[in-house]
C-alpha positions in Angstrom: -14.4 24.2 -1.5 -11.0 22.8 -2.2 -10.0 22.0 -5.8 -8.6 18.5 -6.2 -6.9 17.7 -9.5 -7.0 14.0 -10.6 -4.9 12.8 -13.5 -5.4 9.9 -15.8 -2.2 8.6 -17.5 -2.9 9.1 -21.2 0.0 7.4 -22.9 -2.0 4.4 -24.1 -5.1 2.4 -23.2 -8.6 3.3 -21.9 -7.8 6.7 -20.4 -10.7 8.5 -22.1 -13.2 6.0 -20.6 -11.8 6.7 -17.1 -12.2 10.4 -17.5 -15.8 10.0 -18.5 -16.6 7.8 -15.5 -14.8 10.2 -13.1 -17.2 12.9 -14.3 -20.2 10.6 -13.7 -18.8 9.7 -10.3 -18.8 13.4 -9.2 -22.4 13.5 -10.2 -23.1 10.6 -7.9 -21.3 12.1 -5.0 -22.9 15.5 -5.5 -26.4 14.0 -5.6 -25.7 12.1 -2.4 -24.0 15.2 -0.7 -20.9 13.0 -0.3 -18.3 15.5 -1.4 -17.3 19.0 -0.4 -14.6 19.4 -3.0 -14.4 20.7 -6.5 -12.8 18.3 -9.0 -10.6 18.8 -12.0 -9.7 15.8 -14.2 -6.8 16.0 -16.7 -4.9 13.8 -19.1 -1.3 13.2 -18.0 1.5 12.9 -20.6 4.3 15.0 -19.1 6.0 15.4 -15.8 4.6 18.9 -15.6 1.1 17.6 -15.9 1.8 15.0 -13.3 3.0 17.6 -10.8 -0.4 19.3 -10.9 -2.1 16.1 -9.7 -3.2 15.1 -6.2 -4.1 11.7 -7.4 -3.7 9.5 -10.5 -5.3 6.6 -12.4 -3.2 4.2 -14.5 -5.6 2.8 -17.1 -6.0 -0.6 -18.7 -4.1 -1.1 -21.9 -0.7 -2.7 -22.7 1.5 -2.5 -19.6 4.7 -3.0 -21.6 3.8 -0.2 -24.1 2.8 2.2 -21.3 6.1 1.6 -19.5 8.1 2.1 -22.6 6.3 5.3 -23.6 6.6 6.6 -20.1 10.4 5.9 -20.1 10.8 7.7 -23.5 8.7 10.6 -22.2 10.9 11.0 -19.1 7.8 10.2 -17.1 8.8 6.8 -15.5 10.8 8.2 -12.6 8.4 11.0 -11.8 5.6 8.3 -11.7 7.7 6.2 -9.3 8.3 9.3 -7.2 4.5 10.2 -7.3 3.5 6.7 -6.0 6.4 5.6 -3.8 8.2 8.8 -2.6 5.2 11.2 -2.2 2.7 8.4 -1.9 -0.1 10.2 -3.7 -3.4 8.3 -4.1 -3.1 6.0 -7.2 -5.4 3.5 -8.8 -4.3 1.0 -11.5 -6.8 -1.0 -13.6 -5.6 -4.2 -15.4 -2.3 -3.0 -17.0 -2.2 -0.3 -14.3 -2.3 -3.0 -11.6 0.7 -4.7 -13.3 2.6 -1.4 -13.3 1.9 -0.8 -9.6 3.0 -4.3 -8.5 6.4 -4.7 -6.8 6.8 -7.9 -8.8 5.4 -9.3 -12.0 5.9 -12.7 -13.7 5.1 -14.1 -17.1 7.3 -11.5 -18.7 11.0 -11.4 -19.8 13.5 -9.4 -17.7 14.2 -6.1 -19.2 10.9 -6.1 -21.2 8.7 -4.6 -18.6 9.4 -1.7 -16.3 7.4 -1.5 -13.1 6.5 1.5 -11.0 5.7 -0.4 -7.8 3.7 0.7 -4.7 1.8 -2.5 -4.0 3.6 -5.3 -2.2 2.2 -8.0 -4.5 3.3 -10.3 -7.3 1.0 -10.3 -10.3 0.6 -13.0 -12.9 -0.2 -11.0 -16.0 -2.5 -12.3 -18.7 -3.6 -14.9 -16.2 -6.7 -15.7 -18.2 -5.1 -15.9 -21.6 -5.5 -14.1 -24.8 -8.0 -11.3 -25.6 -10.4 -13.8 -27.2 -10.7 -15.4 -23.7 -12.0 -12.2 -22.1 -15.2 -12.4 -20.1 -17.5 -10.6 -17.8 -18.7 -11.6 -14.3 -21.1 -9.8 -11.9 -19.4 -9.3 -8.5 -20.5 -8.3 -5.1 -17.9 -5.8 -3.8 -18.0 -5.4 0.0 -15.8 -2.3 0.0 -18.5 -0.3 -1.7 -20.9 1.6 0.7 -24.1 0.0 1.8 -26.1 2.3 -0.4 -24.1 1.3 -3.4 -24.3 -2.4 -2.5 -28.1 -2.1 -2.6 -27.8 -1.7 -6.3 -27.0 -4.5 -8.8 -23.7 -6.4 -8.5 -20.8 -4.8 -10.3 -20.3 -5.9 -14.0 -16.6 -6.7 -13.9 -15.0 -6.9 -17.3 -11.8 -8.9 -17.6 -9.6 -8.5 -20.8 -6.3 -10.4 -20.8 -6.5 -9.7 -17.0 -3.8 -10.2 -14.4 -4.4 -11.5 -11.0 -2.5 -11.0 -7.7 -0.6 -14.3 -7.4 1.0 -13.5 -4.0 0.8 -11.0 -1.2 4.5 -10.1 -0.5 5.9 -9.1 2.9 6.4 -5.3 3.2 10.0 -4.2 2.7 11.3 -0.6 2.8 13.5 -1.2 -0.2 13.4 -3.6 -3.1 11.7 -7.0 -2.9 14.8 -9.0 -2.5 13.1 -12.4 -2.3 11.6 -11.8 -5.8 14.8 -10.9 -7.6 16.0 -14.4 -8.1 12.7 -15.7 -9.6 12.9 -16.6 -13.3 11.1 -14.4 -15.7 10.2 -12.0 -13.0 10.6 -8.2 -13.0 10.9 -6.3 -9.7 10.2 -2.6 -9.1 13.2 -0.4 -8.1 13.6 0.7 -4.5 12.1 4.1 -3.5 11.6 5.5 0.0 8.7 7.7 1.3 9.8 11.3 1.5 8.2 12.5 4.7 5.8 11.7 7.5 2.7 12.4 5.4 3.9 9.9 2.8 4.8 7.3 5.4 1.4 7.6 7.0 -0.2 7.1 3.6 1.9 4.1 2.7 0.3 1.2 4.7 2.4 -1.9 5.5 -0.4 -4.4 4.9 -2.1 -5.2 1.6 -5.9 -5.5 1.9 -7.7 -8.0 -0.4 -10.8 -6.2 -1.4 -12.2 -8.7 -4.0 -11.7 -12.1 -5.4 -13.0 -13.8 -8.5 -15.0 -16.9 -7.5 -13.4 -20.2 -8.3 -16.1 -21.3 -10.7 -15.8 -18.1 -12.7 -12.0 -18.6 -12.9 -12.4 -22.1 -14.3 -14.9 -20.9 -17.0 -12.9 -17.8 -17.9 -11.1 -19.7 -20.7 -14.4 -20.3 -22.5 -15.0 -16.5 -22.8 -18.4 -16.8 -21.3 -20.5 -14.4 -19.2 -21.0 -16.1 -15.9 -22.8 -15.8 -12.6 -20.4 -15.4 -9.7 -20.8 -17.8 -6.7 -19.2 -18.0 -3.3 -16.2 -20.2 -4.1 -12.8 -18.9 -3.1 -10.9 -17.7 -6.1 -8.3 -15.3 -7.6 -7.4 -12.0 -6.0 -8.7 -9.2 -8.3 -8.7 -6.1 -6.1 -6.2 -4.9 -3.5 -5.4 -1.8 -1.6 -2.3 -0.8 0.4 -2.6 2.5 2.1 -3.8 4.9 -0.6 -2.6 2.7 -3.6 -5.4 0.7 -5.2 -5.4 -1.9 -7.9 -8.1 -3.9 -9.8 -7.6 -6.7 -12.3 -10.8 -5.8 -14.1 -11.9 -2.7 -16.1 -14.5 -0.6 -14.3 -13.9 2.1 -16.9 -15.4 -0.2 -19.6 -18.7 -0.8 -17.8 -20.5 2.6 -17.6 -20.9 1.9 -13.9 -19.3 4.8 -11.9 -19.7 3.3 -8.4 -16.0 2.3 -7.9 -14.9 5.6 -9.3 -17.1 7.4 -6.8 -15.8 5.2 -4.0 -12.2 6.0 -5.0 -12.8 9.7 -5.2 -14.0 9.6 -1.6 -10.7 7.8 -0.7 -8.8 10.5 -2.5 -10.7 13.3 -0.7 -10.0 11.8 2.6 -6.3 11.2 1.8 -5.9 14.8 0.7 -7.5 16.1 3.9 -5.2 13.9 6.1 -2.1 15.1 4.3 -3.1 18.7 4.8 -3.7 18.1 8.5 -0.3 16.4 8.9 1.5 19.3 7.0 -0.2 21.9 9.3 1.3 20.2 12.4 
């Protein structure tokens, strides 16, 4: 069995909760004979710890605080290289989604550093203050059929962002976003090699939306039953970079973590195959 090391950025936010659900997810995969790998999960606070990782989770928390601490820890550029140059599998939840966006609004220029990796513009704090947080059960089509047979996923939204716009893919910086007021754009980085380019993906896939009725009731801070109305984009994937507006790590439900670990395992195998050629 191959050992795959997965890191969780542990500068601020709900990193411990992610680590616990990753362990539960391995149990789900093992019980279903759905993994042939051994897994190691570590907290990442230094460039040296990041170098050990084949994949990374950016947790929910305060995106501005995470970016400032990362910069002071000399970790911000290594994170950008991890995601955009080496194109390692990365998942961001809530604040992590903001950090992985190529463009973010509702913030002052200079007050928020982005990592980038997802060709999207996010509207952070889309649903307002923390008192306006809410939960909505969602059907997530990207989960496997066996996982879908279980109950809908209990999505937790806390000061959640949404994907406001899918941006056209550009090799460099998102030039069309630079001139927008109160918008921060991620710096340009280029994929290092063929394995990274193959893992990049030029198209952003929309994996989940929050139904329209749920979006309208969010400001009331109510638990709601999702319906089939079109709504806000809350989960996206571009190549092996994944982002969710909500907090799976706060639910105790490890199904998305199990799904993501399968994505990581497949990505690591593909990279090894390319490097052998």
